[in-house]
N, CA, C and O atoms as a DFTB+ gen file, in Angstrom:
488 C
 N C O
     1  1      59.847      59.751      93.034
     2  2      59.821      59.732      94.462
     3  2      61.053      59.781      95.210
     4  3      61.060      59.650      96.434
     5  1      62.072      59.961      94.540
     6  2      63.398      59.900      95.202
     7  2      63.825      61.119      96.002
     8  3      63.430      62.175      95.506
     9  1      64.424      61.214      96.944
    10  2      64.884      62.406      97.658
    11  2      66.295      62.775      97.092
    12  3      67.234      62.008      97.304
    13  1      66.466      63.884      96.408
    14  2      67.695      64.102      95.833
    15  2      69.048      64.311      96.846
    16  3      70.212      64.093      96.512
    17  1      68.606      64.768      98.105
    18  2      69.729      64.820      99.070
    19  2      69.992      63.386      99.622
    20  3      71.081      63.201     100.166
    21  1      69.213      62.474      99.549
    22  2      69.518      61.062      99.954
    23  2      70.139      60.391      98.983
    24  3      70.997      59.564      99.292
    25  1      69.833      60.614      97.737
    26  2      70.589      60.067      96.513
    27  2      72.071      60.527      96.509
    28  3      72.994      59.729      96.346
    29  1      72.240      61.807      96.689
    30  2      73.635      62.367      96.821
    31  2      74.439      61.797      97.796
    32  3      75.586      61.435      97.534
    33  1      73.910      61.675      98.974
    34  2      74.480      61.017     100.105
    35  2      74.898      59.706      99.742
    36  3      76.085      59.382      99.774
    37  1      73.929      58.889      99.378
    38  2      74.267      57.397      99.081
    39  2      75.177      57.310      97.940
    40  3      75.960      56.360      97.929
    41  1      75.200      58.174      96.951
    42  2      76.406      58.123      95.830
    43  2      77.784      58.539      96.495
    44  3      78.838      57.977      96.194
    45  1      77.706      59.454      97.321
    46  2      79.175      59.816      97.931
    47  2      79.538      58.569      98.849
    48  3      80.707      58.209      98.982
    49  1      78.557      57.979      99.428
    50  2      79.105      56.780     100.431
    51  2      79.596      55.764      99.609
    52  3      80.585      55.131      99.977
    53  1      78.932      55.468      98.333
    54  2      79.464      54.480      97.264
    55  2      80.729      54.732      96.814
    56  3      81.547      53.818      96.704
    57  1      81.028      56.061      96.495
    58  2      82.200      56.568      95.876
    59  2      83.321      56.352      97.096
    60  3      84.350      55.735      96.818
    61  1      83.150      56.782      98.234
    62  2      84.043      56.543      99.319
    63  2      84.486      55.399      99.508
    64  3      85.688      55.133      99.528
    65  1      83.379      54.419      99.704
    66  2      83.499      52.798      99.863
    67  2      84.655      52.198      98.860
    68  3      85.598      51.485      99.204
    69  1      84.346      52.672      97.510
    70  2      85.248      52.302      96.481
    71  2      86.521      52.708      96.614
    72  3      87.436      51.911      96.408
    73  1      86.743      53.920      96.953
    74  2      88.000      54.408      97.215
    75  2      88.895      53.861      98.347
    76  3      90.117      53.713      98.341
    77  1      88.093      53.623      99.219
    78  2      88.842      52.949     100.525
    79  2      89.065      51.330     100.257
    80  3      89.967      50.683     100.791
    81  1      88.225      50.865      99.466
    82  2      88.683      49.345      98.896
    83  2      89.869      49.454      98.119
    84  3      90.760      48.617      98.269
    85  1      89.987      50.414      97.284
    86  2      91.196      50.424      96.456
    87  2      92.379      50.653      97.100
    88  3      93.447      50.111      96.814
    89  1      92.159      51.611      98.141
    90  2      93.399      52.020      98.938
    91  2      94.092      50.791      99.878
    92  3      95.295      50.622     100.078
    93  1      92.998      50.015     100.374
    94  2      93.233      48.966     101.237
    95  2      94.191      47.766     100.324
    96  3      95.232      47.207     100.668
    97  1      93.448      47.638      99.129
    98  2      94.253      46.675      98.309
    99  2      95.532      47.159      97.767
   100  3      96.343      46.278      97.477
   101  1      95.846      48.274      97.589
   102  2      97.297      48.833      97.273
   103  2      97.937      48.722      98.562
   104  3      98.943      48.014      98.603
   105  1      97.563      49.261      99.578
   106  2      98.347      48.975     100.867
   107  2      98.803      47.623     101.191
   108  3      99.872      47.459     101.778
   109  1      98.028      46.609     100.830
   110  2      98.437      45.204     101.211
   111  2      99.801      44.910     100.417
   112  3     100.538      44.110     100.994
   113  1     100.214      45.361      99.327
   114  2     101.189      45.069      98.583
   115  2     102.383      46.013      98.979
   116  3     103.248      46.174      98.119
   117  1     102.524      46.652     100.181
   118  2     103.446      47.525     100.482
   119  2     104.155      47.050     101.851
   120  3     103.600      46.320     102.672
   121  1     105.387      47.539     101.972
   122  2     106.133      46.888     103.104
   123  2     106.058      47.921     104.198
   124  3     105.226      48.827     104.132
   125  1     106.937      47.807     105.240
   126  2     106.686      48.732     106.401
   127  2     107.136      50.240     105.993
   128  3     106.691      51.239     106.559
   129  1     107.894      50.261     105.140
   130  2     108.382      51.884     104.928
   131  2     107.348      52.344     103.925
   132  3     107.508      53.477     103.471
   133  1     106.327      51.645     103.516
   134  2     105.358      52.147     102.513
   135  2     105.640      52.155     101.186
   136  3     104.880      52.700     100.386
   137  1     106.741      51.561     100.825
   138  2     107.098      51.309      99.229
   139  2     106.638      49.913      98.828
   140  3     106.509      49.018      99.663
   141  1     106.429      49.773      97.711
   142  2     105.829      48.313      97.413
   143  2     106.830      47.071      97.684
   144  3     108.018      47.029      97.365
   145  1     106.103      46.101      98.326
   146  2     107.065      45.176      98.489
   147  2     107.758      44.443      97.286
   148  3     107.184      44.262      96.211
   149  1     109.072      44.027      97.565
   150  2     109.837      43.404      96.399
   151  2     110.289      41.956      96.877
   152  3     110.774      41.697      97.978
   153  1     110.049      41.101      95.886
   154  2     110.291      39.700      96.331
   155  2     111.228      39.085      94.967
   156  3     111.129      39.495      93.811
   157  1     112.134      38.011      95.452
   158  2     112.916      37.298      94.443
   159  2     111.903      36.561      93.554
   160  3     110.847      36.171      94.053
   161  1     112.183      36.355      92.251
   162  2     111.349      35.465      91.328
   163  2     112.377      34.549      90.919
   164  3     113.389      34.955      90.349
   165  1     112.141      33.127      91.220
   166  2     112.878      32.174      90.642
   167  2     112.197      30.893      90.705
   168  3     111.411      30.624      91.613
   169  1     112.509      30.023      89.670
   170  2     112.094      28.707      89.454
   171  2     113.109      27.774      89.219
   172  3     113.768      28.013      88.207
   173  1     113.471      26.652      89.938
   174  2     114.572      25.981      89.738
   175  2     114.496      25.411      88.333
   176  3     113.402      25.125      87.847
   177  1     115.580      25.248      87.700
   178  2     115.911      24.824      86.311
   179  2     115.386      25.989      85.233
   180  3     115.398      25.731      84.029
   181  1     114.984      27.125      85.665
   182  2     114.684      28.049      84.839
   183  2     115.320      29.438      85.080
   184  3     115.765      29.689      86.200
   185  1     115.382      30.312      84.131
   186  2     116.095      31.628      84.585
   187  2     115.414      32.161      85.796
   188  3     114.222      31.980      86.044
   189  1     116.290      32.861      86.569
   190  2     115.924      33.756      87.720
   191  2     116.029      35.114      87.560
   192  3     116.874      35.449      86.729
   193  1     115.404      36.031      88.124
   194  2     115.660      37.555      88.038
   195  2     116.872      37.814      88.993
   196  3     116.928      37.313      90.116
   197  1     117.750      38.555      88.520
   198  2     118.857      38.725      89.530
   199  2     118.542      39.833      90.485
   200  3     119.335      39.955      91.419
   201  1     117.512      40.682      90.427
   202  2     117.139      41.483      91.563
   203  2     115.652      41.331      91.770
   204  3     114.888      41.085      90.837
   205  1     115.223      41.502      93.155
   206  2     113.888      41.335      93.374
   207  2     112.886      42.387      92.490
   208  3     113.104      43.500      92.013
   209  1     111.813      41.608      92.496
   210  2     110.689      42.302      91.528
   211  2     109.733      42.721      92.382
   212  3     109.451      42.071      93.389
   213  1     109.040      44.043      92.006
   214  2     107.954      44.655      92.681
   215  2     106.610      43.625      92.794
   216  3     106.222      42.964      91.831
   217  1     106.073      43.601      93.900
   218  2     104.870      42.818      93.937
   219  2     103.611      43.742      93.324
   220  3     103.634      44.972      93.296
   221  1     102.690      43.043      92.917
   222  2     101.397      43.875      92.732
   223  2     100.267      43.331      93.607
   224  3     100.309      42.195      94.078
   225  1      99.279      44.162      93.802
   226  2      98.219      43.897      94.776
   227  2      97.391      42.761      93.997
   228  3      97.240      42.655      92.780
   229  1      96.914      41.970      94.985
   230  2      96.891      41.736      96.421
   231  2      97.918      41.007      96.931
   232  3      97.760      40.450      98.017
   233  1      99.060      40.901      96.270
   234  2     100.266      40.297      96.710
   235  2     100.876      40.828      97.988
   236  3     101.529      41.863      97.847
   237  1     100.801      40.376      99.083
   238  2     101.423      41.199     100.411
   239  2     102.415      40.331     101.167
   240  3     102.657      40.457     102.367
   241  1     102.992      39.393     100.312
   242  2     104.198      38.611     100.909
   243  2     105.032      37.901     100.010
   244  3     104.632      37.713      98.861
   245  1     106.016      37.527     100.336
   246  2     107.025      36.803      99.490
   247  2     106.852      35.257      99.808
   248  3     106.475      34.992     100.950
   249  1     107.043      34.383      99.078
   250  2     106.913      32.957      99.336
   251  2     108.254      32.132      98.748
   252  3     108.844      32.475      97.724
   253  1     108.566      31.171      99.446
   254  2     109.605      30.153      98.953
   255  2     109.007      28.748      99.270
   256  3     108.634      28.346     100.372
   257  1     108.992      28.131      98.164
   258  2     108.535      26.683      98.173
   259  2     109.549      25.762      97.813
   260  3     110.023      25.898      96.685
   261  1     110.026      24.759      98.612
   262  2     111.092      23.723      98.332
   263  2     110.288      22.305      98.147
   264  3     109.373      21.951      98.891
   265  1     110.701      21.677      97.214
   266  2     110.088      20.557      96.943
   267  2     111.441      19.477      96.623
   268  3     112.494      19.719      96.033
   269  1     110.987      18.294      97.216
   270  2     111.998      17.105      96.913
   271  2     111.062      15.919      96.673
   272  3     110.121      15.737      97.446
   273  1     111.285      15.084      95.610
   274  2     110.468      13.812      95.346
   275  2     111.387      12.754      94.778
   276  3     112.473      13.039      94.275
   277  1     110.959      11.641      94.866
   278  2     111.633      10.433      94.329
   279  2     110.800       9.661      93.386
   280  3     111.035       8.524      92.979
   281  1     109.865      10.366      93.109
   282  2     109.092       9.689      91.874
   283  2     109.771       9.498      90.616
   284  3     110.018      10.459      89.888
   285  1     110.123       8.175      90.279
   286  2     111.045       8.164      89.039
   287  2     112.550       8.431      89.550
   288  3     113.111       7.655      90.324
   289  1     113.055       9.416      89.127
   290  2     114.297       9.895      89.361
   291  2     114.370      10.701      90.573
   292  3     113.312      11.299      90.768
   293  1     115.146      10.887      91.334
   294  2     115.285      11.920      92.648
   295  2     115.206      13.486      92.110
   296  3     116.075      13.902      91.345
   297  1     114.348      14.150      92.459
   298  2     114.281      15.489      92.068
   299  2     114.228      16.519      93.287
   300  3     113.661      16.206      94.334
   301  1     114.810      17.696      93.120
   302  2     114.514      18.774      94.269
   303  2     114.570      20.111      93.346
   304  3     115.169      20.237      92.277
   305  1     113.804      21.057      94.023
   306  2     113.560      22.276      93.373
   307  2     112.984      23.215      94.447
   308  3     112.412      22.944      95.502
   309  1     113.312      24.455      93.852
   310  2     112.927      25.802      94.694
   311  2     111.932      26.644      93.920
   312  3     112.078      26.790      92.706
   313  1     111.005      27.159      94.523
   314  2     110.282      28.244      93.702
   315  2     110.211      29.586      94.627
   316  3     110.108      29.409      95.841
   317  1     110.249      30.614      94.237
   318  2     110.267      31.805      94.777
   319  2     109.472      32.865      94.029
   320  3     109.557      32.918      92.802
   321  1     108.722      33.693      94.693
   322  2     107.863      34.751      94.084
   323  2     106.885      35.464      95.018
   324  3     106.754      35.054      96.172
   325  1     106.254      36.421      94.609
   326  2     105.246      37.253      95.535
   327  2     104.081      36.371      95.763
   328  3     103.870      35.538      94.882
   329  1     103.263      36.399      96.812
   330  2     102.206      35.792      97.166
   331  2     101.210      36.531      97.824
   332  3     101.575      37.505      98.482
   333  1      99.752      36.181      97.754
   334  2      98.697      36.665      98.586
   335  2      98.721      35.674      99.922
   336  3      98.426      34.483      99.828
   337  1      99.093      36.284     101.137
   338  2      99.109      35.670     102.160
   339  2      97.883      34.866     102.732
   340  3      97.906      33.867     103.451
   341  1      96.815      35.553     102.232
   342  2      95.388      34.937     102.588
   343  2      95.189      33.605     101.768
   344  3      94.395      32.736     102.130
   345  1      95.966      33.510     100.638
   346  2      95.636      32.385      99.911
   347  2      96.954      31.364      99.716
   348  3      97.147      30.528      98.833
   349  1      97.649      31.674     100.667
   350  2      98.918      30.811     100.478
   351  2      98.947      29.621     101.615
   352  3      98.639      29.928     102.767
   353  1      99.260      28.463     101.347
   354  2      99.447      27.302     102.308
   355  2     100.901      27.322     102.708
   356  3     101.791      27.437     101.866
   357  1     101.143      27.205     104.042
   358  2     102.540      27.215     104.657
   359  2     102.582      25.971     105.381
   360  3     101.607      25.313     105.742
   361  1     104.080      25.649     105.600
   362  2     104.320      24.494     106.307
   363  2     104.856      23.453     105.587
   364  3     105.394      23.716     104.512
   365  1     104.806      22.259     106.004
   366  2     105.633      21.137     105.452
   367  2     104.279      19.969     105.088
   368  3     103.316      19.787     105.832
   369  1     104.485      19.377     103.956
   370  2     103.528      18.253     103.634
   371  2     104.278      17.253     103.012
   372  3     105.093      17.575     102.148
   373  1     104.126      16.145     103.313
   374  2     104.645      14.939     102.679
   375  2     103.883      13.762     102.498
   376  3     102.935      13.498     103.238
   377  1     104.294      12.918     101.408
   378  2     103.621      11.801     100.931
   379  2     104.550      10.849     100.694
   380  3     105.472      11.032      99.899
   381  1     104.372       9.669     101.417
   382  2     105.388       8.648     101.423
   383  2     104.741       7.202     100.888
   384  3     103.878       6.588     101.516
   385  1     105.261       6.806      99.726
   386  2     104.794       5.550      99.311
   387  2     105.637       4.523      99.492
   388  3     106.411       4.435      98.538
   389  1     105.818       3.671     100.356
   390  2     106.672       2.522     100.809
   391  2     107.874       3.205     101.269
   392  3     107.788       4.371     101.653
   393  1     109.012       2.571     101.265
   394  2     110.310       2.911     101.751
   395  2     111.209       3.907     100.767
   396  3     112.177       4.549     101.177
   397  1     110.751       3.921      99.485
   398  2     111.632       4.493      98.557
   399  2     111.141       5.540      97.895
   400  3     111.969       6.254      97.328
   401  1     109.786       5.878      97.800
   402  2     109.202       6.761      97.145
   403  2     108.432       7.958      98.071
   404  3     107.470       7.741      98.808
   405  1     109.012       9.126      97.880
   406  2     108.305      10.353      98.725
   407  2     108.319      11.599      97.908
   408  3     109.152      11.894      97.051
   409  1     107.156      12.374      98.337
   410  2     107.038      13.750      97.826
   411  2     107.072      14.527      99.156
   412  3     106.238      14.291     100.030
   413  1     107.913      15.336      99.287
   414  2     107.913      16.483     100.323
   415  2     107.792      17.731      99.892
   416  3     108.355      18.005      98.832
   417  1     107.088      18.709     100.551
   418  2     106.956      20.091     100.148
   419  2     106.827      20.898     101.194
   420  3     105.870      20.755     101.955
   421  1     107.877      21.979     101.414
   422  2     107.871      23.060     102.455
   423  2     107.661      24.347     101.842
   424  3     108.321      24.691     100.862
   425  1     106.701      25.138     102.410
   426  2     106.466      26.471     101.876
   427  2     106.332      27.275     103.012
   428  3     105.736      26.929     104.032
   429  1     106.932      28.436     102.820
   430  2     106.900      29.710     103.837
   431  2     106.692      30.881     103.195
   432  3     107.082      31.122     102.052
   433  1     105.949      31.786     104.060
   434  2     105.810      33.119     103.457
   435  2     106.447      34.093     104.549
   436  3     106.602      33.837     105.743
   437  1     106.819      35.398     103.799
   438  2     107.467      36.391     104.916
   439  2     106.947      37.572     104.190
   440  3     106.440      37.502     103.071
   441  1     107.121      38.857     105.000
   442  2     106.567      39.990     104.365
   443  2     107.451      41.118     104.596
   444  3     106.978      42.160     105.051
   445  1     108.749      41.010     104.316
   446  2     109.738      42.030     104.245
   447  2     110.550      41.929     102.916
   448  3     110.745      40.828     102.401
   449  1     111.042      43.132     102.343
   450  2     111.669      42.881     101.100
   451  2     112.797      41.830     101.088
   452  3     113.539      41.656     102.054
   453  1     112.884      41.109      99.883
   454  2     113.863      40.165      99.792
   455  2     113.843      39.051     100.730
   456  3     114.826      38.323     100.869
   457  1     112.819      38.902     101.344
   458  2     112.898      37.818     102.567
   459  2     112.867      36.424     101.826
   460  3     113.127      35.464     102.551
   461  1     112.619      36.181     100.627
   462  2     112.550      34.903     100.057
   463  2     113.817      34.598      99.345
   464  3     113.780      33.844      98.373
   465  1     114.807      35.059      99.701
   466  2     116.187      34.811      99.106
   467  2     116.479      33.355      99.317
   468  3     115.895      32.795     100.245
   469  1     117.239      32.736      98.633
   470  2     117.435      31.246      98.655
   471  2     117.802      30.807     100.118
   472  3     117.287      29.774     100.545
   473  1     118.587      31.466     100.846
   474  2     119.017      31.014     101.997
   475  2     118.104      31.170     103.136
   476  3     118.293      30.621     104.221
   477  1     116.923      32.074     102.812
   478  2     115.974      32.377     104.037
   479  2     114.810      32.032     103.276
   480  3     114.827      31.958     102.047
   481  1     113.689      31.797     104.062
   482  2     113.469      30.853     105.199
   483  2     114.021      29.699     105.149
   484  3     114.230      29.219     104.035
   485  1     114.378      28.999     106.280
   486  2     114.772      27.562     106.325
   487  2     113.730      26.617     106.628
   488  3     113.986      25.414     106.681
């Protein structure tokens, strides 16, 4: 009891929806010029990529996270990579345990090529 014309329209609509969803996900990882977004990848104390790396979908932003803590010995570090802006927390978060123990984390995202270089954002 299925109408072949209705089934064809529904199939075409489903295929169109799938294609649009894939295009939207791909577009999210592109910069203003339409080329894939590129971000620096680096983690303090480990090797860093000398050139920006191409982000993959759904990553639509670059992130830089700075951390400083005095748990045990004093430590500071930076992490840079691609990120999904919808799932990235940004801002400043700090925990203080008395006068001498602290954990401070600053995280920022940006959406242009190479914007997470060590010197930017502050």
